[in-house]
C-alpha positions in Angstrom: 0.3 -0.3 -0.1 1.9 3.4 -0.9 1.9 6.5 1.1 -0.6 8.4 -1.0 -3.6 5.6 -0.5 -3.0 5.5 2.9 -3.5 9.3 2.9 -6.4 9.2 1.0 -7.2 6.2 3.1 -7.1 8.3 6.6 -8.8 11.3 5.0 -11.9 9.2 4.3 -12.4 8.0 7.8 -12.0 11.3 9.4 -15.0 11.9 7.8 -13.8 13.7 4.2 -17.3 14.5 1.6 -16.1 11.3 -0.2 -18.0 9.3 2.7 -20.6 11.0 3.2 -21.1 11.1 -0.6 -20.8 7.5 -0.8 -22.9 6.5 1.8 -25.9 8.8 -0.1 -24.9 7.1 -3.7 -25.3 4.0 -1.4 -28.8 4.3 -0.5 -29.6 5.6 -3.9 -28.5 1.8 -4.9 -30.0 -0.2 -1.9 -33.4 1.8 -2.8 -33.2 1.2 -6.8 -32.6 -2.6 -6.0 -34.9 -3.2 -3.0 -36.3 -6.9 -3.0 -35.0 -7.5 -6.3 -32.4 -10.3 -7.1 -31.2 -10.4 -10.2 -32.0 -7.0 -11.2 -28.6 -5.4 -10.8 -26.6 -4.5 -14.4 -23.5 -3.7 -13.8 -21.8 -2.0 -17.0 -18.1 0.2 -17.5 -17.1 0.6 -21.1 -15.2 -1.0 -24.1 -12.3 0.0 -22.1 -12.8 -1.1 -18.6 -14.7 -3.9 -16.9 -15.6 -2.9 -13.1 -14.3 -6.4 -11.9 -13.5 -4.8 -8.5 -17.0 -3.6 -8.1 -18.8 -6.4 -9.2 -16.6 -8.7 -6.4 -17.5 -6.2 -3.4 -21.2 -6.2 -4.1 -21.2 -9.6 -4.7 -19.2 -10.0 -1.4 -21.3 -7.2 0.2 -24.1 -8.8 -0.4 -23.7 -11.9 1.2 -22.7 -10.5 4.1 -25.2 -8.8 4.7 -27.9 -10.8 3.0 -29.4 -8.3 1.0 -28.9 -10.7 -2.5 -30.3 -8.1 -4.6 -27.0 -6.0 -4.1 -25.1 -9.2 -6.3 -24.9 -7.6 -9.6 -24.8 -9.2 -12.8 -21.9 -7.8 -15.3 -22.7 -6.8 -18.5 -20.0 -7.2 -21.0 -19.5 -5.2 -24.4 -17.3 -8.3 -25.1 -17.3 -12.2 -24.4 -14.2 -14.4 -24.7 -15.3 -17.6 -26.0 -15.9 -20.1 -23.4 -17.0 -18.1 -20.8 -19.1 -19.1 -17.5 -22.7 -18.2 -17.6 -22.1 -15.2 -15.1 -19.8 -13.4 -17.3 -21.7 -14.6 -20.9 -23.8 -11.3 -20.0 -23.6 -8.9 -23.4 -25.2 -5.6 -24.0 -28.4 -6.8 -25.4 -29.0 -7.5 -21.9 -29.1 -3.8 -20.9 -32.0 -3.5 -24.2 -34.3 -5.8 -21.6 -33.9 -3.6 -18.9 -37.4 -3.3 -17.4 -39.2 -1.3 -14.5 -37.8 -2.5 -11.3 -34.1 -3.1 -12.4 -31.3 -0.8 -12.1 -28.6 -0.4 -14.8 -25.6 1.0 -13.0 -22.5 2.8 -15.0 -19.3 3.0 -14.2 -16.0 3.6 -15.2 -13.1 6.4 -15.5 -13.8 6.7 -19.0 -16.2 8.1 -21.2 -19.3 6.2 -22.1 -18.9 6.4 -25.6 -22.7 7.1 -27.4 -23.4 3.6 -28.5 -23.1 2.6 -24.5 -25.9 5.8 -23.9 -28.1 4.9 -26.6 -28.7 1.4 -24.5 -28.3 3.5 -21.2 -31.7 6.5 -22.8 -33.0 3.0 -24.1 -33.2 1.6 -20.7 -33.9 4.5 -19.0 -36.8 5.2 -20.8 -38.0 2.0 -20.5 -38.8 2.7 -16.4 -35.6 1.1 -15.5 -33.5 2.9 -13.1 -30.2 4.7 -13.9 -27.0 5.0 -11.6 -23.4 6.6 -12.2 -20.2 6.2 -11.0 -18.0 8.2 -13.2 -15.9 10.8 -14.2 -18.3 13.7 -14.8 -19.6 13.1 -18.6 -22.2 15.4 -19.4 -24.3 13.0 -21.4 -24.4 10.3 -18.6 -25.4 12.7 -15.5 -28.1 13.5 -17.8 -29.4 10.4 -17.7 -28.5 9.2 -14.8 -31.0 9.4 -11.8 -28.4 9.5 -9.0 -24.7 10.3 -10.1 -21.4 9.9 -8.0 -18.3 11.8 -9.3 -14.9 11.3 -9.0 -13.4 14.9 -10.2 -10.1 14.6 -12.2 -8.0 15.8 -10.2 -9.0 13.1 -7.4 -9.1 10.0 -10.0 -4.9 10.2 -9.6 -1.7 10.8 -8.5 -0.1 14.2 -9.2 1.4 14.1 -12.8 -0.6 10.1 -13.1 -2.3 9.5 -16.1 -5.5 7.3 -16.8 -3.8 3.8 -16.9 -3.4 2.1 -19.9 -4.6 -1.5 -19.0 -8.5 -0.4 -18.4 -7.8 -0.5 -14.5 -9.3 2.5 -12.7 -7.1 5.4 -11.4 -6.9 5.3 -7.6 -9.6 7.2 -6.9 -12.5 5.8 -8.9 -10.9 2.6 -6.8 -11.4 3.9 -3.6 -14.3 4.9 -4.3 -16.0 1.9 -5.3 -14.8 0.0 -1.9 -16.6 2.8 -0.1 -20.0 2.7 -1.9 -19.6 -1.7 -1.8 -19.0 -1.0 2.1 -21.9 1.6 2.6 -24.5 -0.7 0.2 -25.0 -3.0 3.0 -24.8 -0.8 5.7 -28.7 -0.3 6.5 -29.3 -4.4 7.0 -27.0 -3.9 10.4 -28.9 -2.8 13.5 -28.5 0.9 14.0 -25.9 0.5 16.8 -23.1 -1.2 14.9 -23.4 0.8 11.6 -21.2 3.4 12.2 -18.8 1.0 13.9 -19.2 -1.4 11.3 -18.3 0.4 8.5 -15.4 2.3 9.7 -14.0 -1.2 10.9 -14.3 -2.4 7.7 -13.1 0.4 5.4 -10.3 0.0 8.1 -8.9 -2.5 6.0 -9.3 -1.4 2.1 -5.4 -1.2 2.4 -5.1 -4.5 1.6 -8.2 -5.2 -0.3 -7.8 -2.4 -2.6 -4.3 -3.9 -4.3 -6.0 -7.7 -4.4 -6.8 -9.0 -7.1 -11.5 -10.2 -7.4 -11.8 -13.3 -6.2 -11.6 -16.1 -8.5 -15.9 -15.6 -8.9 -15.1 -12.2 -11.1 
């Protein structure tokens, strides 16, 4: 864990705006998928797949008992031989309807083709959520959005990673949202401390590969 990430984590745990924003957005996520297992469609872009967020939401669903938080990862390209849960293509968005949630997350611009599909899903009644760097087209479609400003999404002088991974700020924010998403399933007396306890373990998770399922 490098010094910059440690400093960011300490800042979040001290109660900065990021923690509050993540909690608020996680509340929108919980409300949108309430009692609808299988209705959370998580999609990135052609250059970025949100593997870690999918894995952490899946873990959170198991930990909290909120099975509806377990996402379906919608992919731009399906490799040959992919297992069924990793073989869901963009056509799934065309079938999104009322009661389902399309959750777009990426540090990169979504592109016109994805925006068109997301717009169709919204017209069909699906809830649209976005976690991104502030794309105006996506924000116009989203019912709720959480933005990582470009200056917070990377270390000083760092460009977007060329390998499709998320910049530091986006990576951290995904962990915060996933941890907060299941928070309200706990007794009120345990919520605050439990979330902070879990966030204190992010130092290890931030550099860990996703679980084998993903």
